C-alpha positions in Angstrom: 107.7 -93.0 17.1 109.4 -92.5 20.8 113.1 -93.5 21.2 113.9 -96.3 23.2 115.8 -95.6 26.6 119.0 -95.1 27.4 121.0 -98.0 29.0 121.1 -97.0 32.9 123.4 -96.8 35.1 123.1 -100.5 36.3 123.5 -102.0 32.9 127.4 -100.8 33.1 128.1 -101.4 37.3 128.1 -105.7 36.0 131.0 -108.1 35.1 132.7 -106.8 31.7 132.4 -109.8 30.2 128.2 -109.6 30.9 128.3 -105.5 30.1 130.6 -106.6 26.5 128.0 -109.6 25.4 124.7 -107.6 25.9 125.9 -104.0 24.2 126.3 -106.8 20.8 122.7 -104.6 18.6 122.4 -102.2 21.4 122.1 -98.8 19.5 124.7 -96.0 20.1 123.6 -92.4 20.1 125.8 -89.1 19.4 123.4 -85.8 19.2 125.3 -82.8 17.3 123.5 -79.9 16.7 119.9 -81.4 16.8 120.9 -84.3 14.8 121.0 -88.1 15.3 124.2 -90.3 13.9 123.5 -93.5 15.8 124.3 -97.1 14.9 124.0 -100.6 16.1 127.2 -102.1 18.0 127.7 -105.2 16.7 131.5 -105.8 18.1 132.8 -104.7 21.9 135.6 -106.4 23.5 136.7 -106.5 26.8 139.0 -105.3 29.1 139.2 -106.1 32.7 141.8 -104.7 35.8 145.5 -104.3 36.4 145.8 -108.6 36.4 144.5 -108.5 32.9 147.5 -107.4 30.6 146.0 -106.5 27.6 144.5 -103.4 29.8 145.7 -100.1 30.0 144.8 -100.2 33.8 147.8 -103.4 33.9 150.4 -100.5 34.7 148.0 -98.3 37.2 146.1 -95.5 37.6 147.8 -93.1 35.4 146.4 -89.3 34.0 145.7 -91.1 30.4 143.3 -93.7 32.1 142.7 -92.4 35.3 138.7 -92.4 33.9 138.5 -96.5 34.2 138.5 -96.1 38.0 135.3 -94.0 37.7 132.1 -94.3 37.9 130.9 -97.2 35.3 129.0 -95.8 32.1 131.3 -93.0 31.2 133.1 -93.1 27.8 136.9 -93.8 28.2 138.6 -92.6 24.9 142.7 -92.8 24.5 144.3 -92.1 21.5 146.6 -94.1 19.8 149.4 -94.9 17.3 149.3 -90.5 17.0 146.6 -90.5 14.9 143.3 -92.5 16.0 140.5 -92.1 19.0 139.0 -95.2 20.2 135.6 -95.0 22.2 135.5 -97.8 25.3 132.5 -97.3 27.8 133.6 -98.0 31.7 132.3 -101.2 33.5 131.6 -102.8 37.3 131.9 -100.2 40.5 134.1 -97.1 41.3 137.3 -97.4 42.1 138.0 -101.3 39.4 139.2 -100.2 36.4 137.5 -102.5 33.6 136.1 -101.0 30.4 134.0 -102.1 27.0 136.0 -101.0 23.5 133.6 -100.6 20.5 135.1 -101.6 18.1 132.2 -101.7 15.2 129.1 -100.8 14.3 125.7 -100.9 11.9 125.2 -97.4 11.1 121.9 -96.4 11.2 121.5 -92.4 11.1 123.0 -89.9 9.6 125.2 -92.5 7.9 126.0 -89.7 4.9 127.9 -87.6 7.2 129.0 -90.4 8.7 130.1 -91.4 4.9 131.6 -87.8 4.2 133.7 -87.6 7.3 135.4 -91.2 6.5 135.8 -89.9 3.2 138.1 -86.5 4.6 140.0 -88.7 6.8 141.0 -91.0 4.3 142.1 -89.5 1.8 142.6 -85.3 3.3 139.8 -83.9 0.5 136.2 -83.6 0.0 134.6 -87.3 -0.8 132.4 -89.9 0.3 133.1 -92.9 1.2 131.7 -96.3 1.1 129.4 -97.9 3.3 130.6 -100.5 3.3 133.3 -100.8 6.3 132.5 -97.4 6.9 132.5 -97.9 10.9 134.0 -101.6 10.7 136.9 -100.5 13.4 137.4 -98.8 17.0 139.1 -96.0 14.7 136.4 -95.5 12.2 134.0 -95.4 14.3 135.2 -92.5 16.0 136.0 -90.3 12.9 132.7 -91.2 11.8 130.8 -89.9 14.8 133.1 -86.7 15.1 134.4 -88.6 19.0 138.1 -87.1 20.3 138.7 -86.2 23.8 136.3 -83.8 24.0 133.7 -87.1 25.1 136.8 -88.6 27.6 134.8 -88.8 30.3 131.2 -88.3 29.3 128.7 -89.5 31.0 126.9 -91.7 28.9 123.9 -91.9 31.7 123.2 -87.8 32.0 120.2 -87.3 30.8 121.8 -83.9 29.0 124.2 -86.9 27.4 125.5 -85.8 23.4 126.4 -89.2 23.8 125.1 -92.2 25.1 123.3 -95.8 24.7 120.1 -96.5 23.5 118.3 -100.2 24.9 116.6 -102.4 22.0 116.5 -106.3 22.3 119.8 -107.7 23.2 121.0 -109.8 20.1 120.2 -113.7 21.2 123.0 -115.5 22.3 123.1 -118.1 18.7 124.4 -115.3 17.0 127.4 -114.0 19.4 130.3 -115.5 18.3 133.6 -115.1 20.9 137.2 -115.3 20.1 140.4 -113.4 21.4 141.1 -109.8 21.2 142.3 -107.7 17.9 146.2 -106.3 18.4 147.5 -107.9 20.8 150.7 -109.1 19.2 152.7 -108.2 22.3 150.8 -109.3 25.2 151.5 -112.8 26.9 149.7 -115.3 27.4 147.0 -116.0 29.0 146.2 -113.0 28.1 146.7 -113.0 24.5 144.2 -115.6 23.9 141.6 -114.3 26.7 137.8 -115.2 24.6 137.3 -111.5 25.7 135.9 -110.3 21.8 132.4 -110.9 21.1 130.8 -110.2 18.0 127.6 -110.4 15.7 127.8 -113.0 12.7 127.9 -111.5 9.8 124.6 -113.2 8.4 122.7 -112.7 11.3 123.3 -108.7 11.6 121.0 -107.7 9.0 118.0 -110.4 10.2 118.9 -109.1 13.3 118.6 -105.6 12.7 115.4 -105.8 10.5 113.3 -107.5 14.0 114.3 -104.4 16.3 113.6 -101.6 13.6 109.9 -103.6 12.9 
């Protein structure tokens, strides 16, 4: 069966809040030596411009965040806490720094590889991680898919892309929960409480993914 079409540049060249909400239920795919590792996006957060004091762009353009000023539809990976990578997708227009952080997936393909990698990172030894909680955080997602600085500025829309997002039916509005972004303990209001985190209601995830794969 043919794979679904990939999200085009026009999908990302829209207001960040719309992109973040519409990414729910889409399928993130990593190609690796002819194999597919993938998962449905079930949680995402929006970060919008220099005025957003939770956004990396708040202090201006730097070597670390310069990808955010580029073309929409590129991956922005950053290193945090001296040990974790996090994956974002750049949105809106060139010169307007904004992105969506991918916070969690529901695993679809290559699950055994994801479990092995997560176990190695968690224990420092070979093993197999439990499926529950496998990719339910941005650092776990990058560990499971082996994403790091090599994919920073990777064009998700290029025909030869090794990392991209496939278009599947958007999750219905009734299944989407909104709330404040995670981990902004030192960010002032109103940015700390902006309801810019989008996620699928846990009870809806299995049913929605079953409908998509039917």
